[in-house]
N, C-alpha and C positions, 0 to 999 in steps of 0.2 A: 785183679779186676780184668775182665775180658777185653780183648782188643779187636779191631776191625780194620781190614785192609781194603782199599777201594782202588781198583785198577781202571785204566782206560779213561781218565779224566782229560778232557781236551785242555790245551794250554790257555785258551781264553777264560774258561771257567776257573782254572787254577789261579790265574792272575787276578780275576775279580774277587775270588775268595781271599786271596792274600791282601788285596786293597781293603776289603771289608774288615778283615781282622785288624789291620793297622788302624782303621778309623775307630774301631772299638777298643783299641789298646790291649788286645789279647793275642795269643798265638793262633796260628791257623788251626791247630789241633783243637784248641778250646772253642774256636768259632764253629768248627764242624760239630763238636759235641752239643753246643747250644742249638744249632740249627736242627740237628736230629731230634733232640729232646723236645723242642718246640713243635716239630712236625708230628710227633706221635702222642703228645699229651692232649687230654680233653680240653677243648676250649672253655674259657670262662663263661658262665651264663650271664645274662644281661642284669639280673638282680645283684649278683656278686660284684659285677663291674660297676654298677651304680653306687653301691656302698663304698667300694674302694675309691672311686673318683670323688664322691661328694662328701664323705665323712670328714676329710680334713677341712673342707670349706664350711660345712654347716654344723659340725660337731656330731655328737652321738645321736641326736634326734633332730629331725627337720621340724621346724615350727610351722605347722600348717594351720591356717585360720579355720575355725569351725565353720561348717556350712550353714548358710542362711536358709531357712525353710520359708518358702513362699506359699500363699494360698493359691489354689488353682484358679484360673481365669474363668469367670462366669460369663456366658454369652447370652444371658436372659435379659 
């Protein structure tokens, strides 16, 4: 698998990266891999996000009540 070296990272950035990795319970190397992957992948579209978020709550199909049809208003 290819590797990547990054030079000239300031100390503050490195410390913040280390803290973030500790918070996620992973190595700094894995943290960087995840950050890079997230930054270059296509963002999730809104429809897929809605399905992912609401399917566990509502099941496979949302129960939407049928629309009521009303007669148009007459102004005579």
